[in-house]
C-alpha positions as CSV (number, residue, x, y, z in Angstrom):
1,X,95.9,-6.2,336.1
2,X,95.5,-8.9,338.8
3,X,92.4,-10.7,339.6
4,X,92.1,-8.9,342.9
5,X,92.1,-5.5,341.3
6,X,90.2,-6.4,338.2
7,X,86.7,-4.9,338.2
8,X,87.3,-2.8,341.2
9,X,86.2,0.9,340.7
10,X,88.8,3.6,340.9
11,X,87.5,6.1,343.6
12,X,89.5,9.0,342.1
13,X,88.0,8.4,338.6
14,X,84.5,8.1,340.1
15,X,84.9,11.4,341.9
16,X,86.2,13.1,338.8
17,X,83.2,11.8,336.7
18,X,80.7,12.8,339.3
19,X,82.1,16.4,339.4
20,X,81.9,16.4,335.6
21,X,78.1,15.5,335.6
22,X,77.5,17.9,338.5
23,X,79.1,20.9,336.7
24,X,77.0,20.1,333.6
25,X,73.8,19.9,335.6
26,X,74.2,23.3,337.2
27,X,72.2,25.9,335.5
28,X,74.9,28.6,335.7
29,X,77.8,26.4,334.3
30,X,75.8,24.4,331.8
31,X,75.6,27.4,329.6
32,X,79.4,27.8,329.7
33,X,80.4,24.2,329.4
34,X,81.4,23.1,325.8
35,X,84.2,20.6,326.0
36,X,84.6,17.8,328.5
37,X,87.6,18.1,330.7
38,X,90.4,15.9,329.7
39,X,93.2,14.6,332.0
40,X,96.1,16.3,330.2
41,X,96.7,19.7,331.9
42,X,100.2,20.7,333.0
43,X,98.6,22.6,335.9
44,X,98.5,20.7,339.2
45,X,94.7,20.8,339.1
46,X,93.2,22.2,335.8
47,X,93.4,25.0,333.4
48,X,91.2,26.6,330.7
49,X,91.7,28.7,327.5
50,X,89.6,31.7,327.1
51,X,88.2,30.0,323.9
52,X,86.6,27.4,326.0
53,X,88.9,24.3,326.3
54,X,89.1,22.9,329.8
55,X,92.0,20.4,330.7
56,X,92.6,18.6,334.0
57,X,95.6,17.1,335.5
58,X,96.0,13.4,334.6
59,X,97.0,12.0,338.0
60,X,95.4,14.3,340.5
61,X,93.3,12.4,343.1
62,X,90.5,14.5,344.8
63,X,87.0,14.3,346.0
64,X,83.9,15.3,344.0
65,X,83.5,18.6,345.9
66,X,87.1,19.6,345.2
67,X,86.8,18.8,341.5
68,X,83.5,20.7,341.3
69,X,85.1,23.7,342.8
70,X,88.0,23.6,340.4
71,X,85.8,23.2,337.3
72,X,83.6,26.0,338.5
73,X,86.7,28.3,339.0
74,X,88.0,27.6,335.5
75,X,84.5,28.2,333.8
76,X,84.1,31.5,335.8
77,X,87.3,32.7,334.2
78,X,85.8,32.0,330.8
79,X,82.5,33.8,331.7
80,X,84.4,36.9,333.2
81,X,86.7,36.9,330.2
82,X,89.8,37.4,332.4
83,X,92.9,35.6,333.5
84,X,92.8,37.5,336.9
85,X,92.1,35.0,339.7
86,X,91.3,37.6,342.2
87,X,88.1,38.5,340.3
88,X,87.0,35.0,340.3
89,X,88.0,34.2,343.8
90,X,86.0,37.1,345.0
91,X,82.9,36.0,343.3
92,X,83.1,32.2,343.9
93,X,82.4,32.0,347.7
94,X,78.9,33.3,347.1
95,X,77.9,30.4,344.9
96,X,78.6,27.9,347.7
97,X,79.4,25.2,345.1
98,X,82.0,22.6,345.8
99,X,85.0,22.9,348.3
100,X,88.2,24.7,347.6
101,X,91.2,22.4,347.7
102,X,93.7,23.0,350.4
103,X,96.5,22.9,347.9
104,X,95.0,25.2,345.4
105,X,97.1,28.2,344.5
106,X,95.8,31.0,342.3
107,X,97.5,31.8,339.0
108,X,98.5,29.8,336.0
109,X,95.0,28.3,335.6
110,X,94.4,30.3,332.3
111,X,96.5,29.3,329.4
112,X,96.9,31.0,326.0
113,X,96.1,34.5,325.0
114,X,92.8,36.5,324.9
115,X,89.5,35.1,323.6
116,X,88.7,35.4,319.9
117,X,85.0,35.8,320.7
118,X,84.6,37.4,324.2
119,X,81.0,38.4,323.5
120,X,79.8,34.8,322.9
121,X,81.1,33.8,326.4
122,X,79.7,37.0,328.0
123,X,76.3,36.3,326.6
124,X,76.4,32.7,327.7
125,X,77.5,33.7,331.2
126,X,74.5,36.2,331.3
127,X,72.1,33.3,330.2
128,X,73.6,31.0,332.9
129,X,73.0,33.7,335.6
130,X,69.4,34.0,334.4
131,X,68.9,30.2,334.5
132,X,70.4,30.0,337.9
133,X,68.0,32.7,339.2
134,X,65.0,30.8,337.9
135,X,66.3,27.6,339.4
136,X,66.8,29.2,342.7
137,X,63.1,30.4,342.7
138,X,62.1,26.8,341.9
139,X,64.1,25.6,344.8
140,X,62.6,28.1,347.1
141,X,59.1,27.2,345.9
142,X,59.6,23.4,346.3
143,X,59.6,22.7,342.6
144,X,63.0,21.0,342.9
145,X,65.2,20.0,345.6
146,X,68.5,21.7,344.5
147,X,70.0,23.8,341.7
148,X,71.7,20.6,340.2
149,X,68.8,18.3,340.7
150,X,66.3,18.6,337.8
151,X,64.0,16.0,339.1
152,X,60.9,17.5,340.7
153,X,60.7,17.4,344.5
154,X,57.9,15.6,346.3
155,X,56.0,18.7,347.3
156,X,53.4,19.1,350.1
157,X,50.5,19.3,347.7
158,X,51.7,16.2,345.9
159,X,51.8,14.3,349.2
160,X,48.4,15.6,350.0
161,X,46.9,14.5,346.6
162,X,48.4,11.1,347.0
163,X,46.9,10.8,350.5
164,X,43.5,10.9,349.0
165,X,44.2,8.1,346.5
166,X,45.4,5.8,349.2
167,X,43.4,6.9,352.3
168,X,40.2,8.6,351.3
169,X,37.9,6.6,349.2
170,X,35.4,9.4,348.6
171,X,37.8,11.6,346.7
172,X,40.4,9.0,345.7
173,X,39.1,8.5,342.0
174,X,38.9,12.2,341.5
175,X,42.5,12.7,343.0
176,X,43.9,10.1,340.7
177,X,42.7,11.7,337.5
178,X,42.8,15.4,338.3
179,X,46.1,17.4,337.7
180,X,47.7,19.7,340.2
181,X,49.5,22.7,338.4
182,X,52.0,24.4,340.7
183,X,53.4,27.3,338.6
184,X,54.4,30.5,340.6
185,X,54.4,32.5,337.4
186,X,50.9,31.3,336.3
187,X,49.6,31.9,339.8
188,X,50.9,35.5,339.8
189,X,49.5,36.2,336.3
190,X,46.0,35.0,337.4
191,X,46.1,36.5,340.8
192,X,45.8,33.1,342.5
193,X,46.7,33.5,346.3
194,X,46.2,29.9,347.2
195,X,44.3,27.8,344.7
196,X,41.6,27.8,341.9
197,X,40.1,25.1,339.8
198,X,39.0,24.7,336.2
199,X,36.2,22.2,335.7
200,X,36.7,22.2,331.9
201,X,40.3,21.0,332.2
202,X,40.2,18.9,335.4
203,X,43.1,20.9,336.7
204,X,43.7,22.5,340.1
205,X,46.1,25.5,340.0
206,X,48.0,26.1,343.3
207,X,50.4,28.8,344.3
208,X,53.6,27.1,345.4
209,X,54.6,30.2,347.5
210,X,51.4,30.0,349.6
211,X,53.4,28.4,352.4
212,X,50.6,26.0,353.6
213,X,51.3,22.8,355.5
214,X,50.5,19.4,354.3
215,X,47.3,19.1,356.3
216,X,46.1,22.5,354.9
217,X,46.9,21.4,351.3
218,X,44.6,18.4,351.9
219,X,41.8,20.7,352.8
220,X,42.4,23.0,349.8
221,X,42.6,20.2,347.3
222,X,39.5,18.5,348.7
223,X,37.7,21.9,348.4
224,X,38.6,22.4,344.8
225,X,37.8,18.8,343.8
226,X,34.4,19.1,345.2
227,X,33.8,22.3,343.4
228,X,34.7,20.7,340.2
229,X,32.9,17.4,340.6
230,X,29.6,19.0,341.9
231,X,29.8,21.3,338.8
232,X,29.4,24.5,340.8
233,X,30.8,26.4,337.8
234,X,27.9,25.3,335.7
235,X,25.2,25.7,338.2
236,X,25.5,29.5,338.6
237,X,22.6,30.1,336.2
238,X,21.6,33.8,336.3
239,X,23.1,34.4,339.7
240,X,26.1,36.8,340.5
241,X,29.1,34.5,339.8
242,X,31.2,35.9,342.8
243,X,28.4,35.6,345.3
244,X,27.6,32.1,344.0
245,X,31.2,31.2,344.5
246,X,31.0,32.5,348.1
247,X,27.9,30.5,348.8
248,X,29.4,27.3,347.3
249,X,32.5,27.8,349.5
250,X,30.4,28.0,352.7
251,X,28.7,24.8,351.8
252,X,31.9,22.9,350.8
253,X,33.9,24.1,353.7
254,X,31.2,23.1,356.1
255,X,31.3,19.6,354.8
256,X,35.1,19.3,354.9
257,X,35.2,20.5,358.5
258,X,32.4,18.1,359.5
259,X,34.3,15.2,357.8
260,X,37.7,16.3,359.3
261,X,39.6,16.4,356.1
262,X,42.9,18.2,356.7
263,X,43.1,21.5,358.6
264,X,41.6,24.7,357.5
265,X,43.9,27.5,356.3
266,X,43.5,30.9,357.9
267,X,40.6,32.9,356.4
268,X,38.6,30.0,355.2
269,X,34.9,30.8,354.9
270,X,32.8,28.9,357.4
271,X,29.5,29.7,359.2
272,X,27.9,27.0,361.5
273,X,24.5,28.6,361.1
274,X,24.5,27.6,357.4
275,X,24.9,23.9,358.1
276,X,22.7,21.7,356.1
277,X,21.8,24.3,353.6
278,X,22.4,23.9,349.8
279,X,24.5,26.3,347.8
280,X,21.3,27.7,346.3
281,X,19.8,28.4,349.7
282,X,23.0,29.9,351.0
283,X,23.0,32.2,347.9
284,X,19.5,33.4,348.6
285,X,20.5,34.2,352.2
286,X,23.8,36.1,351.5
287,X,22.2,38.3,348.8
288,X,20.3,40.1,351.5
289,X,23.5,41.7,352.7
290,X,25.6,42.3,349.6
291,X,27.9,44.9,351.2
292,X,29.1,42.4,353.7
293,X,29.5,39.2,351.6
294,X,31.2,40.9,348.7
295,X,34.1,41.7,351.1
296,X,34.7,38.0,351.7
297,X,37.5,36.1,349.9
298,X,37.7,32.8,348.2
299,X,40.8,30.6,348.1
300,X,41.9,32.6,345.1
301,X,41.9,35.8,346.9
302,X,41.8,39.3,345.4
303,X,38.0,39.4,345.4
304,X,37.9,36.9,342.5
305,X,36.3,33.4,342.5
306,X,38.3,30.2,342.6
307,X,35.9,28.7,340.0
308,X,37.6,29.2,336.7
309,X,35.3,28.8,333.7
310,X,38.1,28.5,331.2
311,X,41.1,26.2,331.3
312,X,44.4,28.0,331.7
313,X,46.5,25.5,329.8
314,X,44.1,23.8,327.3
315,X,41.2,21.4,327.4
316,X,41.2,18.2,329.4
317,X,42.3,14.9,328.1
318,X,39.1,13.3,329.4
319,X,36.6,12.9,326.7
320,X,33.3,13.2,328.7
321,X,33.9,15.4,331.9
322,X,30.3,15.0,333.0
323,X,30.6,11.3,333.0
324,X,34.0,11.3,334.6
325,X,33.0,13.6,337.6
326,X,29.7,11.6,338.0
327,X,31.3,8.2,338.1
328,X,34.3,9.3,340.3
329,X,32.0,10.7,343.0
330,X,29.5,7.9,342.9
331,X,32.1,5.3,343.1
332,X,33.9,7.1,345.8
333,X,30.6,7.4,347.8
334,X,30.0,3.7,347.6
335,X,33.5,2.7,348.7
336,X,33.7,5.4,351.4
337,X,30.3,4.4,353.0
338,X,31.5,0.8,353.3
339,X,34.9,1.5,354.7
340,X,34.6,4.8,356.6
341,X,31.0,5.3,357.5
342,X,28.6,8.2,357.2
343,X,29.0,11.5,355.4
344,X,27.1,14.8,355.7
345,X,23.6,14.4,354.5
346,X,23.7,17.4,352.2
347,X,26.8,16.1,350.4
348,X,25.3,12.6,350.0
349,X,22.1,14.2,348.5
350,X,24.1,16.2,346.0
351,X,26.2,13.2,345.0
352,X,23.0,11.0,344.6
353,X,21.5,13.7,342.4
354,X,24.3,13.1,340.0
355,X,22.7,9.8,339.1
356,X,20.0,11.8,337.5
357,X,21.8,14.4,335.4
358,X,19.9,17.5,334.4
359,X,17.9,17.8,331.2
360,X,19.8,19.2,328.2
361,X,19.0,22.7,327.0
362,X,16.8,21.4,324.1
363,X,14.8,19.2,326.4
364,X,14.3,22.1,328.8
365,X,13.2,24.3,325.9
366,X,10.8,21.7,324.7
367,X,9.1,21.6,328.2
368,X,8.9,25.5,328.1
369,X,7.1,25.3,324.8
370,X,4.8,22.6,326.2
371,X,3.9,24.8,329.2
372,X,3.4,28.2,327.5
373,X,2.6,27.4,323.9
374,X,-0.3,25.0,324.2
375,X,-1.1,22.8,321.2
376,X,-4.7,22.7,319.7
377,X,-6.4,19.5,320.7
378,X,-7.6,17.2,317.9
379,X,-10.8,15.2,318.1
380,X,-12.3,12.3,316.2
381,X,-15.4,12.7,314.1
382,X,-17.5,10.7,311.6
383,X,-18.2,13.9,309.6
384,X,-15.0,13.2,307.8
385,X,-14.3,9.5,307.6
386,X,-10.7,8.3,307.6
387,X,-9.4,5.6,305.2
388,X,-11.1,2.2,305.5
389,X,-9.1,-0.7,306.7
390,X,-8.4,-3.3,304.1
391,X,-9.5,-6.1,306.3
392,X,-12.8,-4.4,307.1
393,X,-13.7,-2.1,304.1
394,X,-17.4,-2.0,305.0
395,X,-16.8,-0.5,308.5
396,X,-16.5,3.4,308.5
397,X,-14.1,4.8,311.0
398,X,-13.7,8.4,312.4
399,X,-11.0,10.7,311.2
400,X,-8.9,13.3,313.0
401,X,-10.0,16.9,312.7
402,X,-9.2,20.1,314.5
403,X,-12.0,22.2,315.7
404,X,-12.9,25.0,313.3
405,X,-13.5,28.0,315.5
406,X,-12.7,31.7,315.4
407,X,-10.2,31.4,318.2
408,X,-6.6,32.4,317.3
409,X,-4.0,29.7,316.8
410,X,-1.2,29.5,319.3
411,X,1.9,31.5,318.6
412,X,4.9,33.1,320.4
413,X,7.4,35.9,319.9
414,X,11.1,35.6,319.2
415,X,13.5,38.6,319.7
416,X,16.6,37.5,317.9
417,X,20.1,39.0,318.5
418,X,21.7,39.3,315.0
419,X,24.7,41.3,315.9
420,X,28.2,40.3,314.7
421,X,29.1,38.7,318.1
422,X,26.6,36.0,317.7
423,X,27.9,32.5,316.9
424,X,26.3,31.5,313.6
425,X,26.5,27.8,314.3
426,X,24.8,28.1,317.6
427,X,22.2,30.4,316.2
428,X,21.4,27.8,313.5
429,X,21.1,25.0,316.2
430,X,18.7,27.2,318.3
431,X,16.5,28.1,315.3
432,X,16.3,24.5,314.2
433,X,15.2,23.5,317.6
434,X,12.6,26.3,317.8
435,X,11.3,25.3,314.4
436,X,10.8,21.6,315.3
437,X,9.2,22.3,318.6
438,X,6.8,24.8,317.1
439,X,5.8,22.5,314.4
440,X,5.2,19.7,317.0
441,X,2.9,22.2,318.8
442,X,1.1,23.0,315.6
443,X,2.2,26.6,315.6
444,X,1.7,28.0,312.1
445,X,3.9,31.1,312.5
446,X,5.9,33.1,315.1
447,X,6.2,36.8,315.5
448,X,9.9,37.6,314.9
449,X,11.9,40.7,315.7
450,X,15.6,41.0,314.6
451,X,17.8,43.2,316.7
452,X,21.4,44.5,316.5
453,X,21.8,48.2,317.0
454,X,18.1,48.7,316.3
455,X,14.9,46.5,315.9
456,X,13.7,45.1,312.7
457,X,10.1,43.8,312.6
458,X,9.9,40.8,310.4
459,X,6.1,40.2,311.2
460,X,4.7,36.6,311.4
461,X,7.0,34.2,309.9
462,X,6.2,30.5,309.2
463,X,8.2,28.5,311.8
464,X,9.9,26.3,309.1
465,X,11.2,29.6,307.5
466,X,12.6,31.3,310.5
467,X,16.2,30.0,310.0
468,X,16.2,31.0,306.4
469,X,15.1,34.6,307.1
470,X,17.9,35.3,309.7
471,X,20.9,37.4,308.6
472,X,23.7,38.2,311.0
473,X,24.2,42.0,310.4
474,X,27.2,42.7,312.5
475,X,26.6,46.2,313.7
476,X,28.6,46.1,316.9
477,X,26.5,46.6,320.2
478,X,23.1,45.0,320.7
479,X,20.0,46.8,322.0
480,X,17.1,44.4,322.5
481,X,14.8,46.4,324.6
482,X,13.1,48.1,321.5
483,X,12.3,44.7,320.1
484,X,10.7,43.7,323.4
485,X,8.6,46.9,323.5
486,X,7.5,46.4,319.9
487,X,6.1,42.9,320.7
488,X,4.5,44.0,324.0
489,X,2.7,46.9,322.3
490,X,1.8,45.2,319.0
491,X,-2.0,45.0,318.5
492,X,-1.7,41.8,316.3
493,X,0.3,39.9,319.0
494,X,-1.8,38.1,321.7
495,X,-1.4,39.5,325.2
496,X,-0.7,36.0,326.5
497,X,1.9,35.2,323.9
498,X,5.3,34.2,325.4
499,X,8.6,35.8,324.2
500,X,11.8,33.9,323.6
501,X,15.0,36.0,323.6
502,X,18.0,34.6,321.8
503,X,21.2,36.4,322.5
504,X,24.9,35.9,323.3
505,X,24.6,38.0,326.6
506,X,26.2,41.1,325.1
507,X,23.1,43.2,325.4
508,X,21.3,45.8,327.3
509,X,19.4,45.3,330.6
510,X,15.9,44.0,329.6
511,X,12.5,44.6,331.2
512,X,9.9,42.1,330.1
513,X,6.4,42.3,331.6
514,X,5.1,38.9,330.3
515,X,6.0,35.3,330.2
516,X,9.5,34.9,328.6
517,X,12.7,32.8,328.5
518,X,16.3,33.3,327.3
519,X,18.3,31.1,325.0
520,X,22.1,31.8,325.4
521,X,25.3,30.0,324.6
522,X,27.0,27.8,327.2
523,X,29.3,29.8,329.4
524,X,27.6,33.1,328.6
525,X,26.0,35.3,331.2
526,X,23.3,38.0,331.1
527,X,24.2,41.5,332.4
528,X,21.1,41.2,334.7
529,X,19.2,38.8,336.9
530,X,16.8,37.1,334.7
531,X,13.2,36.6,335.9
532,X,12.4,33.9,333.3
533,X,14.2,30.6,332.7
534,X,17.6,30.7,331.0
535,X,18.5,27.9,328.7
536,X,22.2,27.4,327.7
537,X,23.0,26.0,324.3
538,X,25.9,23.5,324.2
């Protein structure tokens, strides 16, 4: 080899190798390919045996498209299990794969006899057809650029998400950490028309077949990110979940339109008359016309909310989601105000409120005890002296005593769901909190009623023994109203005594005529609108 030709690439060899890689990347032919084509065929182009050995001509020079067509033609003979070129030539134009060489002549491209295992190749051909159909759907949905390119395409929603990172400081930190899941099959299974969000997994699920433009995807992604970061899924309380979702949509969409983020897709909920209101205030307004507002649609469509309580693919990798959402929005607000100016006042107020996270359920329960289970006040008296101090043993000092009167000591009632659906660990946590708070309020005993399919009156139980007296009976459905009626009618239970109902939410509709509260697991909902406070155990 001369110095001039040494190191120079052979164009024919490069085209042959490129076609070889291309055929193996195609989902239809990858299932049929077993042996690499060798340059030792006696045919002027290539030939194949029906047992899977593909050979190519050693000196033929052609383009990548021509070699791709030839390889595909030979492999289709293998898939069809026939040496008849007419069958293959009739099918091949529909594939639009490669270019038929001008010098190609049908015949003599299959060597040897019949296949020893025709079923194997028929099964592989069927699998290849299935793979090609799936890949074609991915191409149509934008998940890949072509059948032979397995690299994901830069989709409109990907470009929309990256725009927030580089151009919109308020949501940039959120966009950099949240994941967009574009899966047509998942969207179909969960009836997601455009998008939905899971706060618990920090994922936004989009329907790749929604057909939105990039500016519309910006609006949709910002909408779902604000839902997650402002914890709309956790703020529903005892409200109707779908109407709460509608109320939050009105508020978030109003902010995005005011800020000019993207363009609104068709059918997005917006009412200028609701401008400046919080989601809670909007909810109170729309509940006056349930028939009208229940007909409205969220971005999920199908009269379902786009706030998904549960993750569809597993929990998030982020350890503390509350801290993540709080820091992301507060950092974004600081950067956005400096570089881009003012934001809607309502949005700023909600973000600022994140600096002061809500009390945990046990702290809220403690406040409820302080308000409705008053402690007996102690007073000092010299009638019963306390211990003398060692430094001044001759000086008597007053001791703490409680007033000895005939007034009843403070107490409260507990209606406890002991059906089999109750989580034993959460039940123990709740009872431990109740016992500690009751002891701190100097409550000697609580009136306890156990309920599953019927009510069991346990009478007055010392607060430190409540946890030890509970047995989960597991009798199916839970009926709590008889337990409520028992306490309200009991002659030995004070008329001002509050009632604490502990349940998992799978119960009957309750009517309670005195001060009360509910203690339920996080993520659970009562089958009615609660009049008393609802504490959610985490």
